[in-house]
C-alpha positions as CSV (number, residue, x, y, z in Angstrom):
1,M,113.1,78.9,152.0
2,A,113.2,76.7,149.0
3,L,109.2,78.0,148.6
4,W,110.2,81.7,149.2
5,I,112.5,81.4,146.2
6,V,110.2,80.2,144.0
7,T,107.6,82.7,145.3
8,V,109.6,84.9,144.3
9,V,111.1,84.0,141.6
10,A,107.0,83.6,139.8
11,L,106.5,87.1,140.5
12,L,109.6,88.6,138.9
13,I,108.6,86.6,135.8
14,A,104.7,88.0,136.3
15,L,106.2,91.1,137.0
16,A,108.5,90.9,133.2
17,A,105.3,89.5,131.4
18,W,102.9,92.3,132.5
19,V,105.9,94.9,131.6
20,H,106.3,93.2,128.3
21,A,102.4,93.5,127.7
22,R,102.0,96.7,128.4
23,R,104.8,97.8,125.7
24,T,103.3,95.6,122.9
25,A,99.8,97.4,123.4
26,R,101.5,100.7,123.1
27,Q,103.5,99.7,120.3
28,L,99.7,97.9,119.0
29,A,97.9,100.8,119.6
30,E,100.6,103.3,117.4
31,L,101.1,101.4,114.7
32,T,97.2,101.1,114.6
33,R,97.3,105.0,115.1
34,M,99.9,105.0,112.4
35,Y,97.8,102.9,110.0
36,W,94.6,104.9,110.1
37,Q,96.7,108.1,109.5
38,L,98.2,106.9,106.6
39,K,95.4,105.2,105.1
40,F,93.5,108.4,105.3
41,D,96.6,110.8,103.7
42,H,96.9,108.1,100.6
43,G,92.8,109.0,100.2
44,E,93.2,112.8,100.4
45,L,97.1,112.5,97.9
46,K,94.6,109.9,95.6
47,A,91.8,112.1,95.4
48,K,94.1,115.4,94.7
49,V,96.2,113.4,91.6
50,D,93.4,111.6,90.2
51,P,89.9,113.5,91.1
52,S,87.2,111.3,90.0
53,Q,86.1,112.0,86.3
54,P,82.6,113.5,85.8
55,A,79.7,111.2,85.2
56,P,79.1,110.1,81.6
57,P,75.4,112.2,80.3
58,E,72.5,110.3,80.8
59,P,71.6,108.5,77.3
60,K,68.5,109.9,75.4
61,S,65.6,107.8,75.7
62,T,64.1,107.9,72.3
63,F,60.9,106.3,70.8
64,V,61.8,103.8,68.4
65,P,58.7,102.1,66.8
66,L,59.2,98.3,66.4
67,T,58.4,98.4,62.7
68,Q,61.5,99.7,62.3
69,L,63.3,97.0,64.3
70,K,61.7,94.6,61.8
71,R,63.9,95.9,58.9
């Protein structure tokens, strides 16, 4: 009789752990989805508020004779 009680209690504990694990996995999936959504929204808003500055013009390369540098 005691063996049956131990078996039933073990099954109940396993069932409770399984339910808890499923709930935790669902919460983790929801938090992950919210994190990526927030990261995407932050990038979108940052691009609207602070648009990237235009690239500075390329410096003109001019010929400088070495004799001028020695002076």
